[in-house]
C-alpha positions as CSV (number, residue, x, y, z in Angstrom):
1,M,-54.0,-86.8,-39.5
2,P,-54.0,-86.8,-35.6
3,G,-52.5,-84.2,-33.4
4,I,-50.6,-83.8,-30.2
5,Y,-51.4,-81.6,-27.1
6,I,-48.9,-81.1,-24.4
7,S,-50.1,-79.5,-21.1
8,Y,-47.7,-77.2,-19.2
9,P,-49.8,-75.8,-16.2
10,F,-47.1,-73.5,-14.8
11,C,-47.4,-69.7,-14.7
12,A,-45.5,-66.7,-13.3
13,Q,-48.8,-65.5,-11.8
14,K,-52.4,-66.7,-11.7
15,C,-54.7,-64.3,-13.6
16,S,-58.0,-63.5,-11.9
17,F,-60.1,-64.6,-15.0
18,C,-58.3,-67.9,-15.5
19,N,-60.4,-71.1,-14.9
20,F,-57.8,-73.6,-16.0
21,A,-55.9,-76.1,-13.8
22,S,-52.8,-73.9,-13.9
23,G,-51.0,-71.6,-11.5
24,V,-47.9,-70.7,-9.6
25,F,-46.1,-73.8,-8.2
26,P,-42.7,-74.5,-6.6
27,R,-39.8,-74.5,-9.0
28,A,-38.8,-78.0,-7.8
29,L,-42.2,-79.3,-8.9
30,E,-41.9,-77.7,-12.3
31,L,-38.5,-79.3,-12.9
32,E,-39.8,-82.7,-11.9
33,Y,-42.9,-82.2,-14.1
34,V,-40.8,-81.6,-17.2
35,T,-39.0,-85.0,-16.6
36,A,-42.3,-86.8,-16.0
37,L,-43.7,-85.2,-19.2
38,Q,-40.7,-86.3,-21.2
39,N,-41.1,-89.8,-19.9
40,E,-44.8,-90.0,-20.7
41,I,-44.2,-88.9,-24.2
42,A,-41.2,-91.2,-24.7
43,A,-43.3,-94.2,-23.5
44,H,-46.2,-93.5,-25.8
45,E,-46.8,-96.2,-28.4
46,W,-47.3,-94.3,-31.7
47,Q,-49.9,-95.8,-33.9
48,W,-49.7,-92.9,-36.3
49,T,-47.6,-89.8,-37.2
50,P,-49.1,-86.5,-36.0
51,D,-49.2,-83.5,-38.2
52,T,-50.0,-80.9,-35.6
53,L,-48.7,-80.1,-32.1
54,Y,-49.9,-77.7,-29.5
55,L,-48.1,-76.7,-26.3
56,G,-50.7,-75.1,-24.0
57,G,-51.0,-74.1,-20.4
58,G,-50.3,-72.4,-18.3
59,T,-47.3,-70.7,-19.8
60,P,-45.2,-73.2,-21.7
61,S,-43.1,-70.3,-23.0
62,Q,-41.4,-70.2,-19.7
63,I,-39.8,-73.6,-20.3
64,A,-36.0,-73.3,-20.5
65,P,-34.9,-73.2,-24.2
66,D,-32.7,-76.3,-23.9
67,E,-35.6,-78.3,-22.6
68,I,-37.8,-77.8,-25.7
69,P,-35.8,-80.1,-28.1
70,K,-35.7,-82.8,-25.4
71,L,-39.4,-82.5,-24.8
72,L,-40.3,-82.8,-28.5
73,S,-37.5,-85.2,-29.7
74,S,-39.5,-88.4,-29.3
75,I,-42.6,-87.2,-31.1
76,P,-42.6,-88.4,-34.7
77,G,-43.2,-86.2,-37.7
78,R,-40.8,-83.4,-36.9
79,P,-39.7,-81.2,-38.8
80,S,-42.6,-81.7,-41.3
81,W,-45.4,-80.9,-38.8
82,K,-48.1,-78.9,-40.6
83,E,-48.5,-76.7,-37.5
84,A,-46.7,-76.7,-34.2
85,T,-48.0,-74.0,-31.7
86,M,-46.4,-72.6,-28.6
87,E,-48.7,-70.7,-26.2
88,S,-46.9,-67.7,-24.7
89,A,-47.4,-65.0,-22.2
90,P,-46.4,-61.6,-23.5
91,G,-43.0,-60.5,-22.0
92,T,-41.7,-64.1,-21.6
93,L,-40.1,-64.3,-25.0
94,T,-36.4,-63.9,-25.7
95,A,-34.4,-64.3,-28.9
96,A,-32.8,-67.4,-27.5
97,K,-36.2,-69.0,-26.7
98,V,-37.7,-68.2,-30.0
99,E,-34.7,-69.6,-31.9
100,A,-34.9,-72.8,-29.8
101,W,-38.6,-73.1,-30.6
102,R,-38.0,-72.6,-34.3
103,E,-35.2,-75.2,-34.4
104,A,-37.4,-77.6,-32.5
105,G,-40.1,-77.3,-35.1
106,I,-42.4,-74.6,-33.6
107,N,-43.9,-72.6,-36.5
108,R,-46.8,-70.8,-34.8
109,V,-47.1,-68.8,-31.5
110,S,-50.2,-67.9,-29.6
111,L,-49.8,-64.8,-27.4
112,G,-52.3,-64.5,-24.5
113,V,-52.7,-60.7,-24.8
114,Q,-56.3,-60.5,-23.5
115,S,-56.3,-56.7,-23.7
116,F,-54.1,-53.8,-24.9
117,D,-55.5,-51.5,-22.1
118,T,-53.0,-51.2,-19.2
119,A,-55.8,-50.6,-16.6
120,E,-57.7,-53.7,-17.7
121,L,-54.5,-55.8,-17.6
122,S,-53.5,-54.6,-14.2
123,R,-56.8,-55.6,-12.7
124,T,-56.4,-59.2,-13.9
125,G,-52.8,-59.5,-12.7
126,R,-51.1,-59.3,-16.1
127,K,-47.8,-57.5,-16.3
128,H,-47.4,-56.7,-19.9
129,D,-48.6,-53.7,-22.0
130,A,-49.2,-53.0,-25.6
131,S,-45.5,-52.1,-26.3
132,I,-44.4,-55.5,-25.0
133,V,-46.8,-57.3,-27.3
134,A,-45.6,-55.3,-30.3
135,A,-42.0,-56.2,-29.4
136,D,-42.9,-59.9,-29.1
137,C,-44.5,-59.9,-32.5
138,A,-41.5,-58.2,-34.0
139,L,-39.2,-60.7,-32.3
140,L,-41.2,-63.7,-33.7
141,R,-41.3,-62.2,-37.2
142,D,-37.6,-61.5,-37.2
143,A,-37.0,-65.2,-36.3
144,G,-39.2,-66.3,-39.2
145,I,-42.3,-67.2,-37.3
146,E,-45.1,-65.3,-39.1
147,N,-48.0,-67.4,-37.9
148,I,-49.1,-65.5,-34.8
149,N,-52.3,-65.7,-32.9
150,L,-53.4,-62.9,-30.5
151,D,-56.0,-63.7,-27.8
152,L,-58.5,-61.1,-26.6
153,I,-61.1,-61.4,-23.8
154,A,-64.4,-59.5,-24.0
155,G,-65.8,-58.7,-20.6
156,L,-62.8,-57.8,-18.5
157,P,-63.4,-55.6,-15.4
158,G,-63.7,-51.9,-16.5
159,Q,-63.8,-52.7,-20.2
160,T,-65.7,-50.1,-22.2
161,L,-66.5,-49.7,-25.9
162,Q,-63.7,-47.2,-26.1
163,S,-61.1,-49.5,-24.6
164,W,-62.3,-52.4,-26.6
165,N,-61.9,-50.5,-29.8
166,R,-58.4,-49.4,-28.8
167,S,-57.5,-53.1,-28.4
168,L,-58.9,-53.7,-31.9
169,D,-56.9,-50.7,-33.1
170,W,-53.7,-52.6,-31.9
171,I,-54.8,-55.7,-33.6
172,E,-55.1,-53.8,-36.9
173,R,-51.7,-52.2,-36.3
174,L,-49.9,-55.6,-35.5
175,A,-51.8,-57.4,-38.3
176,P,-51.7,-61.0,-37.0
177,P,-53.0,-63.7,-39.3
178,H,-55.2,-65.2,-36.5
179,V,-57.2,-63.7,-33.6
180,S,-59.1,-65.4,-30.8
181,V,-61.9,-63.5,-29.1
182,Y,-63.3,-65.1,-25.9
183,L,-66.3,-63.9,-23.9
184,F,-65.5,-63.8,-20.2
185,E,-67.2,-66.8,-18.5
186,V,-68.5,-66.4,-15.0
187,D,-67.9,-69.6,-13.1
188,E,-66.5,-70.6,-9.7
189,D,-63.2,-72.0,-11.2
190,S,-61.7,-68.5,-11.6
191,R,-61.1,-66.1,-8.7
192,L,-63.0,-63.3,-10.6
193,G,-65.9,-65.6,-11.5
194,F,-66.2,-66.9,-7.9
195,E,-66.1,-63.3,-6.6
196,I,-69.0,-62.3,-8.9
197,L,-71.0,-65.4,-7.9
198,Q,-70.5,-64.4,-4.2
199,G,-71.6,-60.9,-4.8
200,G,-68.2,-59.4,-3.9
201,D,-66.1,-56.7,-5.4
202,R,-62.5,-58.0,-5.3
203,Y,-60.6,-58.3,-8.6
204,G,-62.9,-55.6,-10.1
205,A,-65.9,-58.0,-10.0
206,A,-68.3,-55.0,-9.7
207,A,-66.9,-53.5,-12.9
208,V,-67.4,-56.5,-15.2
209,P,-69.5,-55.4,-18.2
210,S,-73.0,-56.6,-18.6
211,G,-73.8,-59.5,-20.9
212,D,-75.4,-57.2,-23.4
213,L,-72.2,-55.0,-23.5
214,M,-70.1,-58.2,-23.9
215,A,-72.3,-59.1,-26.9
216,D,-71.7,-55.7,-28.3
217,F,-67.9,-56.1,-28.0
218,Y,-68.2,-59.4,-29.8
219,E,-70.2,-58.0,-32.7
220,I,-67.8,-55.1,-33.0
221,A,-64.9,-57.5,-33.2
222,I,-66.6,-59.6,-35.9
223,E,-67.2,-56.5,-38.0
224,R,-63.8,-54.9,-37.5
225,L,-61.7,-58.1,-37.9
226,S,-63.6,-58.9,-41.1
227,R,-62.6,-55.5,-42.5
228,M,-59.0,-56.4,-41.7
229,G,-59.4,-59.6,-43.7
230,I,-59.6,-61.7,-40.5
231,H,-62.8,-63.7,-40.8
232,R,-64.6,-65.8,-38.2
233,Y,-64.5,-69.5,-38.9
234,E,-65.4,-70.7,-35.4
235,I,-67.3,-69.1,-32.5
236,S,-64.2,-67.7,-30.9
237,N,-61.6,-67.9,-33.7
238,F,-60.9,-65.6,-36.6
239,A,-58.2,-66.0,-39.3
240,R,-57.0,-64.9,-42.7
241,T,-57.9,-67.4,-45.4
242,G,-55.8,-70.5,-45.1
243,L,-54.4,-69.7,-41.7
244,E,-57.1,-71.2,-39.5
245,S,-55.7,-73.3,-36.6
246,H,-55.1,-76.8,-38.1
247,H,-54.7,-78.3,-34.6
248,N,-57.9,-76.8,-33.0
249,L,-59.9,-77.8,-36.1
250,K,-59.2,-81.4,-35.0
251,Y,-61.3,-80.9,-31.9
252,W,-64.2,-79.4,-33.8
253,L,-64.1,-82.0,-36.5
254,L,-63.8,-84.9,-34.0
255,L,-60.4,-86.0,-35.4
256,P,-58.0,-88.0,-33.1
257,Y,-55.4,-86.4,-30.8
258,A,-53.1,-87.5,-28.0
259,G,-52.7,-85.4,-24.9
260,F,-49.7,-85.4,-22.5
261,G,-49.3,-83.8,-19.0
262,A,-51.7,-82.8,-16.2
263,D,-55.3,-82.4,-17.2
264,A,-54.5,-83.4,-20.8
265,H,-57.1,-85.3,-22.8
266,S,-56.9,-87.7,-25.7
267,F,-59.4,-89.1,-28.3
268,D,-58.7,-92.1,-30.5
269,G,-61.9,-91.7,-32.6
270,V,-63.9,-94.0,-30.3
271,N,-62.9,-93.4,-26.7
272,R,-61.9,-90.3,-24.7
273,F,-59.2,-90.5,-22.1
274,G,-58.1,-88.0,-19.4
275,N,-55.0,-87.5,-17.2
276,V,-55.1,-86.5,-13.6
277,E,-55.9,-82.9,-13.1
278,T,-53.1,-81.3,-11.1
279,A,-49.4,-81.0,-11.7
280,Q,-48.8,-82.4,-8.2
281,E,-50.8,-85.5,-8.7
282,Y,-49.2,-86.0,-12.2
283,V,-45.7,-85.9,-10.7
284,E,-46.7,-88.2,-7.8
285,R,-48.1,-90.8,-10.3
286,A,-44.8,-90.6,-12.2
287,R,-42.8,-91.1,-9.0
288,A,-44.8,-94.2,-8.2
289,G,-44.4,-95.5,-11.8
290,K,-48.1,-95.3,-12.4
291,S,-50.0,-94.1,-15.5
292,P,-51.2,-90.5,-15.3
293,R,-54.5,-91.6,-16.9
294,S,-57.5,-91.1,-14.6
295,E,-60.5,-91.7,-16.8
296,S,-61.7,-93.4,-20.0
297,T,-65.2,-93.0,-21.5
298,L,-66.9,-94.1,-24.7
299,A,-67.4,-91.0,-26.9
300,N,-71.0,-90.2,-27.9
301,L,-70.2,-89.0,-31.4
302,D,-73.9,-88.4,-32.4
303,Q,-74.3,-85.8,-29.7
304,E,-70.7,-84.4,-29.9
305,R,-71.1,-83.8,-33.7
306,F,-73.8,-81.2,-32.9
307,F,-72.3,-79.4,-29.9
308,V,-68.7,-79.4,-31.2
309,G,-69.3,-79.3,-35.0
310,L,-71.8,-76.4,-34.7
311,R,-69.1,-74.2,-33.3
312,L,-67.8,-74.0,-36.8
313,L,-69.4,-71.3,-38.8
314,R,-69.7,-73.5,-41.8
315,G,-72.0,-75.8,-39.7
316,I,-72.5,-79.5,-40.0
317,E,-74.2,-81.9,-42.4
318,P,-76.6,-84.0,-40.3
319,R,-77.4,-87.6,-41.4
320,R,-80.9,-88.4,-42.5
321,E,-81.8,-90.1,-39.1
322,E,-80.4,-87.0,-37.3
323,W,-82.8,-84.7,-39.2
324,V,-85.6,-86.9,-37.9
325,R,-84.3,-87.4,-34.3
326,F,-83.6,-83.7,-33.8
327,A,-86.5,-82.4,-35.9
328,E,-88.3,-80.7,-33.0
329,P,-85.3,-78.6,-31.6
330,I,-84.0,-77.9,-35.1
331,Q,-87.4,-76.5,-36.3
332,R,-87.8,-74.6,-33.0
333,F,-84.4,-73.0,-33.2
334,V,-84.8,-72.2,-36.9
335,K,-88.1,-70.5,-36.1
336,Q,-86.4,-68.5,-33.3
337,G,-83.6,-67.4,-35.6
338,L,-80.9,-69.3,-33.8
339,L,-80.2,-72.0,-36.5
340,E,-80.4,-71.9,-40.3
341,T,-80.4,-74.5,-43.0
342,D,-78.7,-74.3,-46.3
343,G,-79.4,-77.4,-48.4
344,R,-78.0,-80.3,-46.4
345,L,-76.1,-78.0,-43.9
346,L,-77.2,-76.8,-40.5
347,R,-75.4,-73.9,-38.8
348,L,-75.8,-71.2,-36.2
349,T,-77.0,-67.8,-37.1
350,G,-75.3,-64.7,-35.8
351,T,-77.8,-64.5,-33.0
352,G,-77.4,-68.3,-32.4
353,V,-73.7,-67.8,-31.9
354,L,-74.4,-65.6,-28.9
355,L,-76.8,-68.1,-27.5
356,S,-74.9,-71.2,-28.5
357,N,-74.8,-72.8,-25.1
358,E,-78.6,-72.8,-25.0
359,V,-78.6,-74.4,-28.5
360,F,-75.9,-77.0,-27.7
361,Q,-77.6,-78.1,-24.5
362,E,-80.8,-79.1,-26.4
363,F,-78.9,-81.5,-28.5
364,V,-77.0,-83.0,-25.6
365,S,-80.2,-83.7,-23.7
366,S,-82.3,-84.9,-26.7
C-alpha cells in the first residue's frame, strides 16, 4: 500500500547540524503555508488509499492542535492507517497537542533528541535536556502512544565515548521501541558543515569527532541497542521486532508514496516528482493558483534498487541479468569484505555499512 508524506519546514530555531530546507520563518508565512498545504492535499486525486502517513520537517509538532484534524481530514484511510508518524522536537509537546494528534489518527511519534548531553545540545542550538525528553515520552505513553522513535546523531561537536555512552544509557532507561542513529554529514547545506569545509571554528566545528571516532560510536550503538532488543534493520534505523517504520520501509522497498508541501517528493512506481524547495516559493505558487510541482523524472529502478535496497540489512535479491551486469563491482566488493552473498541475496557487511556511500556510487555509475 502507498504512503503519504507531509512536509512542514518551520522550526523554532535552526540547528547548526541541519541540512534540510527548514528554518525560522515569519508567523504570517507559516499560517499561509498551512492553508496552502490543506488545499494541496484536498485537491489531490486519490488513486489509492494510503496505509501510512508521515509528518516531517522542520517541526510539525508546533502546528496548532486544532489545525491537525483539518490538515488530515481529506486524506483517505483514517482511522485505520497502519502507521501515522508525527516528527517532534523535545519540549514542544503538550497534553492538548498529543490528544489532538491521537484523535486525528497519529499513532507514532519521532522525537529529534540527537543527544542527551546538555553541552552537546547547547552547541547545536537545541533547547531541551534529558529530563524534557523523559517527560515527553511519559506524556505520549500516558496518552496511549507507545510507538516512539528517538533520534541520535553520532559526531556532534565535543562528543566523546563517555558522552555517547551516557546518551545510550538514557535510551536504555526510556526503552523506546525504535531508535535512529545518524552519522553527522559534513556538507555545505548545514551551518556546521559549511564552517568545517571553510576551516573555521564557529558552532564547535573544531571539536567535531574524527571519522574513526564516529565509526566507533556507531559500532557501540549497534552492540548496545542489540542487547536492549533493538536491532538494526536499516543503516540508520533500529527497532524491536515488528516495530520497524512501515512508512520509511516504502522508500527502501521502492513502494509508491505521495508528498505534500515544500520540498516534498512523490513516487508513483514509475516517475518521481518534486515540489518547489522553499516555503516562500510554495506559498507564492499557491497564491498564484499554480501547482507546487517543480520537477518530474523517470525513475531508474535498476540503479535505485541497489543504492536504496542495499540500505536494508536483509539486502536485495538481484535478478539474473543484474548479477551479470554488476559482476565486476560485486566481486570486487565481496573480495574487499564490503558485500556478502547468501544464496540469491546480496547485502552489505558490517564494514560495508560504514563505507556504504562508496559501494552505492559504484552501482549508480555502472
